[in-house]
Every structure is written in structure tokens, then in C-alpha cells.
C-alpha positions as CSV (number, residue, x, y, z in Angstrom):
1,M,2.0,-46.0,-21.8
2,Q,0.5,-42.4,-23.2
3,H,-2.1,-43.0,-20.0
4,L,0.3,-43.9,-17.7
5,V,2.5,-40.5,-18.5
6,I,-0.9,-38.2,-18.4
7,S,-1.7,-39.9,-14.9
8,L,1.6,-39.3,-13.4
9,L,1.9,-35.8,-14.7
10,S,-1.7,-34.7,-13.8
11,P,-1.0,-34.8,-10.0
12,A,2.4,-33.0,-10.3
13,V,0.8,-30.2,-13.0
14,I,-2.3,-29.7,-10.5
15,A,0.0,-29.3,-7.3
16,A,1.9,-26.6,-9.1
17,V,-0.8,-24.5,-10.4
18,I,-2.4,-24.7,-6.6
19,A,1.1,-23.7,-5.4
20,G,1.1,-20.8,-8.2
21,V,-2.3,-19.8,-7.2
22,A,-1.5,-19.5,-3.1
23,A,1.9,-18.0,-4.1
24,A,0.4,-15.4,-6.3
25,R,-2.7,-14.9,-3.4
26,R,0.2,-14.1,-1.0
27,R,2.1,-11.7,-3.4
28,F,-1.0,-9.9,-4.5
29,V,-4.4,-8.6,-3.5
30,V,-7.3,-6.3,-4.8
31,V,-8.5,-3.5,-2.8
32,Q,-11.8,-1.3,-3.7
33,V,-11.1,2.5,-3.6
34,A,-13.5,4.3,-1.0
35,G,-13.4,8.0,-0.6
36,T,-12.2,10.8,-2.7
37,S,-8.7,11.7,-1.5
38,M,-7.3,10.1,-5.0
39,V,-9.5,11.7,-7.5
40,P,-9.0,12.5,-10.3
41,T,-6.2,9.4,-10.2
42,F,-8.8,6.8,-8.7
43,Q,-12.4,7.2,-8.3
44,P,-14.8,5.5,-5.3
45,G,-15.3,2.2,-6.3
46,D,-12.6,1.4,-8.4
47,R,-10.4,-1.6,-7.8
48,V,-6.9,-1.8,-7.7
49,L,-4.3,-4.4,-7.8
50,I,-1.6,-4.1,-5.0
51,R,1.5,-5.7,-5.1
52,R,2.0,-6.6,-1.1
53,G,5.3,-6.1,0.5
54,G,7.9,-4.6,-1.3
55,R,8.7,-1.8,1.1
56,A,12.5,-1.6,0.4
57,V,11.9,-0.4,-2.8
58,L,9.4,2.0,-2.4
59,R,9.9,5.1,-4.7
60,R,8.6,8.8,-4.3
61,G,5.5,9.3,-6.8
62,Q,4.2,5.4,-6.2
63,V,0.8,5.1,-4.9
64,V,0.5,2.8,-1.7
65,V,-2.0,1.1,0.3
66,F,-1.6,1.3,3.9
67,R,-3.2,0.3,7.5
68,R,-5.4,3.5,8.6
69,L,-3.3,5.3,11.4
70,Q,-4.7,6.1,14.9
71,P,-5.1,9.6,15.9
72,G,-1.9,11.5,16.3
73,G,-0.3,9.2,13.7
74,A,0.8,6.2,15.4
75,G,0.3,2.9,13.8
76,S,-2.4,0.7,14.6
77,S,-2.5,-0.9,18.3
78,G,-2.3,-4.4,17.4
79,R,-2.4,-6.4,14.3
80,A,-5.7,-7.7,12.6
81,S,-6.1,-11.2,12.1
82,G,-6.6,-10.6,8.5
83,L,-6.9,-8.1,5.3
84,R,-10.8,-7.8,5.8
85,E,-10.6,-6.8,9.2
86,T,-8.4,-3.8,9.0
87,E,-9.2,-0.3,7.3
88,W,-6.7,0.5,4.4
89,L,-6.0,4.1,3.1
90,I,-4.6,4.8,-0.3
91,K,-2.1,7.5,-1.1
92,R,0.9,9.1,-3.0
93,V,4.3,8.8,-1.7
94,A,5.3,12.6,-1.4
95,A,8.4,12.3,0.1
96,M,10.9,9.2,1.6
97,P,13.5,8.9,4.4
98,G,16.2,11.4,4.0
99,D,14.4,13.7,1.4
100,K,13.6,17.3,2.5
101,V,10.1,17.4,4.4
102,P,7.6,19.2,1.6
103,D,6.3,22.6,2.7
104,Q,2.8,21.8,2.6
105,V,3.6,19.1,4.9
106,A,5.8,20.8,7.3
107,P,3.2,21.9,9.8
108,G,1.7,18.6,10.0
109,V,5.0,17.1,11.2
110,H,6.1,19.7,12.9
111,A,9.2,20.1,11.0
112,A,11.6,23.0,10.6
113,P,12.5,24.4,7.4
114,G,15.2,22.1,5.9
115,D,14.0,19.1,7.7
116,V,14.3,15.6,6.4
117,V,11.8,13.0,6.5
118,P,13.2,10.5,9.3
119,A,14.1,6.8,8.8
120,G,11.2,4.5,8.8
121,R,8.6,7.1,7.7
122,L,7.3,8.4,4.6
123,V,5.0,11.5,3.4
124,V,2.0,10.6,1.7
125,L,-0.8,13.0,-0.1
126,G,-3.8,12.1,-1.4
127,D,-4.2,13.5,-5.1
128,G,-7.5,15.2,-4.8
129,P,-8.1,18.3,-2.8
130,T,-9.9,17.3,0.1
131,S,-7.2,14.3,1.3
132,R,-6.5,13.9,4.8
133,D,-3.2,12.8,4.8
134,S,0.3,13.4,6.3
135,R,-0.2,17.0,6.2
136,H,-3.1,16.4,9.2
137,W,-1.6,13.4,10.7
138,G,2.1,13.2,10.4
139,Y,4.6,10.9,9.0
140,L,3.7,7.4,8.0
141,P,5.5,4.5,9.3
142,V,6.9,2.2,6.3
143,S,5.6,-0.5,8.8
144,E,2.0,0.0,8.1
145,V,2.6,-0.1,4.0
146,L,0.7,-3.4,2.7
147,G,1.8,-2.5,-0.9
148,V,2.2,-0.6,-4.2
149,V,-0.8,-0.2,-6.6
150,I,0.3,-1.8,-9.9
151,R,-3.1,-0.8,-11.9
152,R,-6.3,-0.1,-11.8
153,L,-8.7,-2.9,-12.5
154,S,-11.9,-1.5,-13.0
């Protein structure tokens, strides 16, 4: 009788584990940092855990990973077929929709004093002194955000 119960539970347990792993892979992704734009927070080669999605709960100060923008600040032309085919960048959210445009970013987004970040857009800045970010290519469309950095893995 005991072997029968174990035999009946085993497929259910295996299915639950497989479903859990699949759900985790859809929810989380590991990204390796390339470049120095986030030094000293992240070094080239650091691996970070990203929680995918969550665009509705983005907050100022969070570090996000997003699809590389094309010249002029436009999003990528057409979606890549997978994560590996896309070039991703990592930066810190400096201003949210409705926030005042930071002074150091105003020239890059053609904002007048007192202008606010438009709906559906973010201002992102690298932590490093040589970062190419919203100061250079303008607002980041929220739709290009893959997710939020949860923690460094290495």
C-alpha cells in the first residue's frame, strides 16, 4: 500500500517541480554585465538576477535592464525572437513619468526648466562617469524594460 501511494504521488510531484521551474524561468533571468557604465555598483562580468516584468511597479532608484535603444531614442525595430538575440543595457531609474526632468538630462531630452517626464517614459542614468544614457539618447520607453535587478549573483 505504501509503494502504491508513493507511485501515485511521484508523477504529481514531478509535474509540480517541472511547472515550478518553468514558471521561475519565465519570471527570472540572469544577465551578465558588460561595460563600465554602472561602476562602482556593478563591475563588468558581474551576473545579476532580474525579475522580469513589473513595469507597473517601477520606482525611482531601481536598476533596470532594458532593450538597447536605436539612435534617436526609438525602441528596437521589431522584436527579437529571444533574449539571447537582443542587446540589453543596465541603468538606474532617475525619473518616472510625471517627475521633473533632472537638470543634467534636460538637454538630452530637449526639456525646458520645469518640464516633466512624459507618460510611458523613464529617465535612466548609469552610475559610472562615462555612462551613455538618457543624457545622450533621451527618454527610455517603459515598454523596452525587461525587468528590475534583484541582486548581484557574482
